[in-house]
C-alpha positions in Angstrom: 0.0 0.0 0.0 1.2 3.4 -0.9 0.6 6.8 0.6 -0.1 9.7 -1.7 2.3 12.7 -1.5 1.0 16.1 -0.5 0.6 18.8 -3.2 3.9 20.4 -4.2 4.7 24.0 -3.4 4.5 24.7 -7.2 0.9 23.5 -7.2 0.0 25.6 -4.2 1.7 28.6 -5.8 -0.4 28.1 -8.9 -3.6 27.8 -6.8 -2.7 31.1 -5.1 -2.5 32.8 -8.5 -5.9 31.2 -9.4 -7.6 32.4 -6.2 -6.2 35.9 -6.6 -7.3 36.0 -10.3 -3.7 36.4 -11.4 -3.4 36.7 -15.2 -0.4 38.9 -15.8 -0.6 42.5 -17.0 -4.1 43.5 -17.9 -4.4 45.6 -21.1 -7.8 45.9 -22.9 -7.9 44.7 -26.5 -8.3 47.4 -29.1 -12.0 47.2 -30.2 -12.7 44.1 -28.1 -12.6 40.5 -29.2 -14.9 38.3 -31.3 -16.4 35.0 -30.0 -17.9 32.7 -32.5 -19.5 29.3 -32.3 -21.6 26.7 -34.1 -24.3 24.5 -32.6 -24.6 20.9 -33.8 -27.1 18.3 -32.8 -25.3 15.1 -31.6 -28.4 12.9 -31.9 -28.9 11.1 -35.3 -31.7 13.0 -37.2 -31.7 15.8 -34.7 -32.1 19.4 -35.7 -30.8 22.8 -34.6 -33.7 25.3 -34.5 -32.7 28.9 -35.4 -33.4 31.7 -33.0 -32.4 29.9 -29.8 -30.9 32.4 -27.3 -27.1 31.9 -26.7 -25.5 33.4 -23.6 -21.8 34.1 -23.2 -20.5 34.1 -19.6 -17.3 35.9 -18.7 -15.3 35.0 -15.5 -12.4 36.7 -13.9 -10.8 34.6 -11.2 -13.7 33.5 -9.1 -16.4 36.0 -10.2 -18.7 36.2 -13.2 -18.1 39.8 -14.5 -20.2 39.9 -17.7 -23.0 38.2 -19.5 -23.8 38.7 -23.2 -26.7 37.4 -25.3 -27.3 36.7 -29.0 -29.7 34.5 -31.0 -28.8 31.6 -33.1 -28.7 32.2 -36.9 -30.4 30.0 -39.4 -27.0 28.3 -40.1 -26.7 27.2 -36.5 -23.9 29.7 -35.8 -23.6 32.6 -33.4 -21.3 35.5 -32.9 -20.5 38.0 -30.1 -18.8 41.1 -31.6 -16.5 43.5 -29.9 -16.5 42.0 -26.4 -14.3 44.1 -24.1 -11.7 41.8 -22.4 -8.4 42.4 -20.7 -6.8 39.0 -20.8 -6.9 36.2 -18.3 -10.7 35.8 -18.3 -12.5 32.5 -18.8 -15.3 32.3 -21.4 -18.1 29.7 -21.7 -21.2 29.8 -24.0 -24.5 28.3 -22.9 -27.9 27.6 -24.5 -31.1 25.8 -23.6 -32.7 23.2 -25.9 -35.8 21.3 -25.0 -35.5 22.5 -21.4 -31.9 21.2 -21.1 -28.9 23.5 -20.7 -25.8 22.8 -22.8 -22.4 24.6 -22.5 -19.3 24.9 -24.5 -15.8 24.2 -23.4 -14.3 26.8 -21.1 -11.5 28.8 -22.8 -9.0 31.2 -21.3 -8.5 34.6 -22.9 -4.8 35.0 -23.9 -3.6 38.6 -24.2 -3.3 39.6 -27.9 -5.7 37.0 -29.2 -8.7 38.6 -31.0 -10.9 35.7 -31.9 -12.3 32.6 -30.0 -14.4 29.6 -31.0 -16.9 28.1 -28.6 -18.9 25.3 -30.3 -21.8 23.7 -28.5 -23.3 20.2 -29.0 -27.0 19.7 -28.1 -29.0 16.4 -28.1 -32.5 15.2 -28.5 -34.1 13.9 -25.3 -35.3 10.5 -24.0 -37.2 9.4 -21.0 -35.5 6.0 -20.9 -33.2 5.8 -17.8 -32.1 2.2 -18.5 -29.4 3.6 -20.8 -27.6 5.3 -17.9 -24.7 3.9 -16.0 -23.1 4.7 -12.6 -19.5 4.8 -13.5 -18.4 5.0 -9.9 -19.9 5.3 -6.4 -17.9 6.3 -3.4 -19.2 5.8 0.1 -17.4 7.7 2.9 -17.9 6.6 6.5 -17.0 8.2 9.8 -18.2 8.0 13.4 -19.3 10.8 15.7 -20.4 9.6 19.1 -23.4 7.3 18.5 -23.8 8.4 14.9 -22.4 6.9 11.8 -22.0 9.7 9.2 -22.4 8.4 5.6 -21.5 10.4 2.5 -22.3 9.0 -1.0 -20.7 10.4 -4.2 -22.0 9.3 -7.6 -20.5 9.7 -11.1 -23.1 9.0 -13.8 -22.5 8.4 -17.5 -24.8 8.2 -20.5 -23.4 6.0 -23.3 -26.5 6.8 -25.6 -26.9 9.6 -28.1 -29.8 11.3 -26.3 -30.0 13.3 -23.1 -31.9 11.4 -20.5 -34.6 13.6 -18.9 -36.6 10.8 -17.2 -40.4 10.5 -16.8 -42.5 13.4 -15.5 -43.5 13.2 -11.9 -47.4 13.3 -11.6 -47.3 15.3 -8.4 -44.8 18.0 -9.1 -44.8 18.0 -12.9 -41.0 17.7 -12.8 -39.0 15.0 -14.5 -36.9 12.6 -12.5 -33.9 10.6 -13.7 -32.1 8.8 -10.8 -33.9 7.4 -7.8 -32.3 6.7 -4.4 -33.5 4.8 -1.4 -32.0 5.5 2.0 -31.3 2.9 4.7 -33.8 2.4 7.5 -33.1 4.9 10.3 -31.3 7.4 8.1 -31.8 11.0 9.3 -30.5 14.5 8.7 -30.3 14.1 4.9 -28.3 17.0 3.3 -26.8 17.8 -0.1 -23.9 19.7 -1.5 -25.8 22.5 -3.3 -29.5 22.5 -4.2 -31.4 20.0 -2.2 -35.0 18.7 -1.7 -37.6 20.8 -3.4 -35.0 22.2 -5.8 -32.8 19.7 -7.7 -34.1 16.7 -5.8 -37.7 15.4 -5.2 -38.6 13.9 -1.9 -39.9 10.3 -1.9 -41.3 8.1 0.8 -38.1 6.0 1.1 -35.6 8.5 -0.3 -35.4 11.0 -3.1 -35.1 11.4 -6.9 -32.8 13.6 -9.0 -34.3 15.9 -11.6 -31.1 16.9 -13.3 -30.9 15.7 -17.0 -28.1 13.4 -17.9 -26.5 14.3 -21.3 -24.5 11.8 -23.4 -20.9 11.2 -22.4 -18.7 10.0 -19.6 -19.2 11.4 -16.1 -21.7 14.0 -17.3 -23.5 14.2 -13.9 -22.3 14.0 -10.4 -24.0 14.2 -7.0 -23.1 14.1 -3.4 -25.4 13.6 -0.4 -24.9 12.6 3.2 -27.0 11.3 6.1 -26.6 10.0 9.7 -27.4 6.5 11.1 -27.6 5.3 14.7 -24.4 3.5 15.6 -24.0 1.3 18.7 -20.8 -0.6 18.0 -22.0 -2.4 14.9 -24.2 -1.6 11.8 -25.0 -3.6 8.7 -25.6 -1.6 5.5 -27.0 -2.7 2.2 -26.9 -0.2 -0.7 -28.8 -1.2 -3.9 -28.8 0.8 -7.1 -31.3 1.1 -9.9 -28.6 1.2 -12.5 -25.5 -0.9 -13.1 -22.4 0.2 -11.2 -18.9 -0.3 -12.7 -17.0 0.4 -9.5 -17.8 1.0 -5.9 -15.3 2.3 -3.3 -15.7 2.5 0.5 -13.5 5.0 2.4 -13.2 5.0 6.2 -10.7 6.2 8.8 -7.9 3.9 9.6 -8.2 2.2 13.0 -11.9 3.3 13.6 -13.7 0.2 12.2 -13.4 -3.4 11.4 -15.1 -4.2 8.1 -16.9 -7.3 7.0 -18.3 -7.8 3.5 -17.5 -8.8 -0.1 -15.0 -6.0 -0.6 -11.4 -5.9 -1.5 -8.7 -3.7 0.3 -7.6 -1.0 -2.2 -5.0 0.9 -0.3 -4.5 3.7 2.1 -3.9 7.5 1.8 -3.4 10.6 3.8 -6.2 13.1 4.1 -5.4 16.3 6.2 -3.0 14.3 8.3 -5.4 11.5 8.9 -4.8 8.0 7.4 -7.8 6.5 5.6 -8.5 3.1 4.1 -10.3 2.3 0.9 -12.1 -0.9 -0.2 -13.3 -1.7 -3.7 -16.3 -3.7 -5.0 -18.1 -4.2 -8.3 -19.1 -4.3 -11.0 -22.7 -4.6 -9.8 -25.8 -5.3 -11.8 -28.8 -3.1 -11.5 -30.5 -4.0 -8.2 -27.5 -6.0 -6.9 -26.8 -4.8 -3.3 -23.5 -3.7 -1.9 -23.6 -5.2 1.6 -21.1 -4.8 4.4 -20.9 -4.6 8.2 -19.0 -2.0 10.2 -17.9 -2.9 13.7 -16.2 -0.5 16.1 -12.5 -1.3 16.2 -12.6 -2.1 19.9 -15.1 -5.0 19.2 -13.8 -8.2 17.7 -15.3 -8.9 14.3 -16.7 -12.3 15.3 -18.5 -11.2 18.5 -22.2 -10.4 18.9 -23.6 -6.9 19.1 -21.7 -4.9 21.6 -23.1 -2.8 24.4 -23.5 0.9 23.4 -20.1 2.6 23.6 -19.6 5.8 25.5 -19.6 9.0 23.6 -16.3 10.0 21.9 -14.9 13.1 23.5 -13.8 15.9 21.2 -14.1 16.5 17.5 -15.6 14.0 15.1 -13.2 11.4 13.6 -13.2 12.0 9.8 -11.3 10.9 6.8 -10.6 14.4 5.5 -10.6 16.2 8.9 -13.5 18.6 9.3 -14.4 18.5 5.6 -14.6 14.7 5.1 -18.1 14.9 3.6 -17.6 18.1 1.7 -17.9 17.4 -2.0 -14.7 19.2 -2.7 -12.8 16.8 -0.4 -14.4 13.8 -2.0 -13.7 15.0 -5.6 -10.1 16.1 -4.7 -9.3 12.7 -3.3 -10.9 10.8 -6.2 -9.2 12.9 -8.8 -5.7 12.9 -7.3 -5.5 9.2 -6.3 -3.0 7.0 -8.2 -5.1 4.5 -10.2 -4.9 5.2 -13.9 -8.6 5.2 -14.6 -8.8 8.9 -13.9 -7.5 11.3 -16.5 -7.9 15.0 -15.5 -7.2 17.9 -18.0 -4.8 20.5 -16.6 -7.5 23.2 -16.8 -9.8 21.3 -14.5 -7.3 20.2 -11.8 -6.5 23.7 -10.5 -10.2 24.4 -9.9 -10.8 21.1 -8.0 -7.7 21.6 -5.9 -8.6 25.2 -5.3 -12.0 24.1 -3.8 -10.1 21.8 -1.4 -7.7 24.6 -0.4 -10.6 27.0 0.1 -12.3 24.6 2.5 -9.1 24.2 4.5 -8.7 28.0 4.7 -12.3 28.4 5.9 -12.0 25.7 8.5 -8.8 27.4 9.7 -10.8 30.7 10.2 -9.0 32.5 7.4 -12.1 33.4 5.5 -15.5 34.9 6.4 -18.7 33.0 5.8 -19.7 35.3 3.0 -16.3 35.3 1.2 -16.0 31.5 1.5 -19.4 30.7 0.1 -19.1 33.2 -2.7 -15.7 31.9 -3.8 -16.7 28.2 -3.4 -20.0 28.6 -5.5 -18.1 30.4 -8.2 -15.4 27.6 -8.4 -18.1 24.9 -8.4 -19.9 26.6 -11.2 -16.8 26.6 -13.3 -16.0 23.0 -12.5 -19.6 22.0 -13.2 -19.5 23.8 -16.6 -16.3 21.9 -17.5 -17.8 18.5 -16.5 -21.0 19.1 -18.4 -19.0 20.0 -21.5 -17.2 16.7 -21.3 -14.0 18.3 -20.0 -13.1 15.2 -17.9 -12.7 12.0 -19.9 -12.5 8.5 -18.5 -10.0 6.1 -20.0 -11.1 2.9 -18.2 -13.8 0.7 -19.6 
């Protein structure tokens, strides 16, 4: 088993530049720049209706500084003329087709360059969710007194040529794609970002996701967490409506004994705390991932232990205080050694910056307002890259 090295000083320096919006000397271009693009339909037989609104978003550092709008020409092209830029900004184009938002790649404005291309691919829609695939699910576990804290992170792919929007919910009128059932006794359900009543619909035994899933690898991600009663031992079964290529359990080293059909997958350091990972899968749709967690002080072969006394002090977590923050999850997943993750250089700094931002906030270096504003801006940029297919998987 190998332990991952901490980020180098060079990476941290690059992140500092990113957080400060560093882009070198800023000199406005003479007459502004031109941003062009063409919209194509990636579904066989699909069309590109003229007149669709196209929006250009301009970011500097962590802030959106400008928004520009045009309409799509009959040829499927669009053009933004004379956009005043200084250099160092990030550009992304967006449009909505059949109630689904699509974005271009994110490009950085290089000083002296006067023209940029931001093509966008749209798709026809389908209600059929059986074409979807959970590429990876990661379940993070930690204990706080008599509670087991569970975080679940999903990476969903769509190998078809249509965006899956799911069937319309008869009660709310919203469409639902992915459905999740929570374990008995689960409480305090929370999400990273929009939650119940917004992105997610509440169900009797869990919830459903309303976000469309466009074609491609890792086009939708989600993270949620909940608490379970823990009295020395708990058995969990997680079943999924879709096939799962890979499942990973992550838990603090020395906290639990683990029983189940899982394979040790190594250890790593997170904020100075050692954590263990276990792998399972692939799993067929409906096939459960079952395992039992036992407090480390109790032998794995014994019966249910008496309730343990409360743990004094701060909760034990994999990533310190931010174990179940989505930035910590994603940062760990993207920076670990297995070769099935391939991250473009223009995405990695944003993901690492979120992790650094969380650490600064927990250390009391940032106010609540500043922290949440910067974090939401970074997440929006990462989300735009992921929706545009910026992160590609190489494992099958």
